[in-house]
C-alpha positions as a printed NumPy array, in Angstrom:
array([[  0.   ,   0.   ,   0.   ],
       [  1.29 ,   3.466,  -0.886],
       [  1.808,   5.981,   1.92 ],
       [  0.233,   9.273,   0.793],
       [  1.27 ,  11.3  ,   3.81 ],
       [  3.556,  14.214,   3.109],
       [  7.248,  13.381,   3.342],
       [  9.774,  15.775,   4.939],
       [ 10.189,  18.776,   2.689],
       [ 13.495,  20.217,   1.545],
       [ 12.985,  23.783,   2.808],
       [ 15.539,  25.091,   0.293],
       [ 13.253,  24.232,  -2.643],
       [ 11.254,  27.214,  -3.788],
       [  9.455,  28.217,  -6.935],
       [  8.785,  31.824,  -7.685],
       [  6.813,  33.126, -10.598],
       [  6.546,  36.746, -11.621],
       [  3.08 ,  38.244, -11.306],
       [  1.313,  39.061, -14.562],
       [  0.283,  42.455, -13.139],
       [  2.087,  44.921, -10.913],
       [  0.791,  46.814,  -7.892],
       [ -0.96 ,  50.139,  -8.408],
       [ -2.861,  49.033, -11.498],
       [ -6.42 ,  47.927, -12.027],
       [ -6.661,  44.28 , -13.049],
       [ -9.657,  43.205, -15.117],
       [-10.342,  39.606, -14.079],
       [-12.752,  38.932, -16.952],
       [-10.215,  40.191, -19.478],
       [ -7.463,  38.062, -17.903],
       [ -9.704,  34.978, -18.083],
       [-10.902,  35.529, -21.647],
       [ -7.322,  35.991, -22.853],
       [ -6.573,  32.337, -21.978],
       [ -7.131,  29.994, -24.944],
       [ -5.51 ,  26.871, -23.456],
       [ -7.517,  24.077, -21.821],
       [ -5.35 ,  24.55 , -18.704],
       [ -3.383,  27.555, -17.534],
       [ -2.502,  28.488, -13.96 ],
       [ -0.547,  31.676, -13.358],
       [  0.236,  34.309, -10.749],
       [ -1.913,  37.343, -11.391],
       [ -0.906,  39.539,  -8.439],
       [  1.505,  39.575,  -5.511],
       [  0.246,  40.689,  -2.085],
       [  2.898,  40.754,   0.659],
       [  4.134,  37.157,   0.962],
       [  1.039,  35.78 ,  -0.804],
       [ -0.139,  35.683,  -4.381],
       [ -3.388,  35.569,  -6.274],
       [ -3.313,  32.859,  -8.926],
       [ -5.812,  32.467, -11.75 ],
       [ -6.57 ,  28.996, -13.057],
       [ -8.482,  28.468, -16.272],
       [ -9.183,  24.808, -16.806],
       [-11.173,  22.082, -18.485],
       [-10.568,  18.57 , -17.228],
       [ -8.508,  17.644, -14.196],
       [ -5.215,  18.405, -12.524],
       [ -3.196,  15.603, -10.891],
       [ -3.399,  14.65 ,  -7.225],
       [ -1.09 ,  16.898,  -5.213],
       [ -0.666,  18.852,  -2.001],
       [  0.971,  22.061,  -0.835],
       [  2.98 ,  21.311,   2.304],
       [  3.689,  24.965,   3.146],
       [  0.483,  26.836,   2.362],
       [ -3.276,  26.795,   2.724],
       [ -5.191,  27.479,  -0.494],
       [ -8.322,  29.552,  -0.793],
       [-10.307,  28.848,  -3.983],
       [-12.839,  31.358,  -5.321],
       [-14.795,  30.369,  -8.441],
       [-15.535,  33.086, -10.995],
       [-16.927,  31.036, -13.888],
       [-18.087,  27.447, -14.379],
       [-17.953,  24.82 , -11.656],
       [-14.92 ,  23.506,  -9.788],
       [-14.732,  20.122,  -8.112],
       [-12.076,  19.471,  -5.479],
       [-11.584,  15.768,  -4.778],
       [-10.114,  14.84 ,  -1.39 ],
       [ -8.628,  11.526,  -0.335],
       [-11.289,   9.574,   1.477],
       [-13.806,  10.083,  -1.321],
       [-15.226,  13.521,  -0.48 ],
       [-15.749,  15.982,  -3.346],
       [-16.307,  19.686,  -2.788],
       [-18.466,  21.356,  -5.481],
       [-18.013,  25.101,  -6.007],
       [-20.057,  27.395,  -8.247],
       [-19.443,  31.046,  -9.187],
       [-19.191,  33.244,  -6.117],
       [-18.352,  30.338,  -3.787],
       [-15.053,  29.952,  -1.927],
       [-13.354,  27.146,  -0.021],
       [-10.182,  26.967,   2.101],
       [ -8.025,  23.857,   1.838],
       [ -5.481,  23.531,   4.687],
       [ -1.799,  22.954,   3.926],
       [ -0.822,  19.333,   3.383],
       [ -4.235,  18.033,   2.292],
       [ -3.897,  15.81 ,  -0.792],
       [ -6.396,  16.83 ,  -3.455],
       [ -7.053,  17.305,  -7.136],
       [ -9.098,  19.923,  -8.916],
       [-11.288,  19.23 , -11.927],
       [-14.076,  20.661, -14.019],
       [-16.487,  19.199, -16.54 ],
       [-16.396,  22.371, -18.664],
       [-14.46 ,  25.622, -18.679],
       [-13.835,  26.862, -15.149],
       [-12.095,  30.021, -13.995],
       [-11.052,  30.246, -10.38 ],
       [ -8.814,  32.358,  -8.22 ],
       [ -6.517,  30.802,  -5.676],
       [ -4.966,  32.711,  -2.797],
       [ -1.806,  31.068,  -1.445],
       [  1.585,  31.745,   0.052],
       [  4.063,  32.789,  -2.628],
       [  6.398,  29.917,  -1.755],
       [  3.544,  27.4  ,  -1.565],
       [  5.384,  24.637,  -3.432],
       [  3.313,  21.929,  -5.11 ],
       [  4.177,  18.316,  -4.362],
       [  2.602,  16.109,  -7.034],
       [  1.465,  12.6  ,  -6.129],
       [  2.608,  10.591,  -9.148],
       [ -0.194,   8.037,  -9.221],
       [ -3.184,   8.377, -11.503],
       [ -5.588,   7.649,  -8.689],
       [ -5.311,   8.142,  -4.96 ],
       [ -7.079,   5.336,  -3.066],
       [-10.276,   6.361,  -1.35 ]])
């Protein structure tokens, strides 16, 4: 049986991504979302102190993963987002709904059609991908 608990993290590993927009400018979220033509794109839109605002535009699913150093707050703008958790629970979010996922919780996000969501997380959140196609329930 595979152990899906988080392993000790190398604290020297970081990933930083430049924000698409700088401070002191108005950011049009609809325009940012409509400019994405890909089936999946996740990018840093804004930096706020030691946190960032990411935008994810997606159709389909992202792999099972967790963020050992940061909570995530999802806010759906368009479409519907499903967040699958180990143990079999699925969180369903519609436009205007938000959900906080604590650090270290293994999950995957998916949508049945185009979905646009914002994710608030620590800038050094680090994503640890679980390299199995399916996490046992």
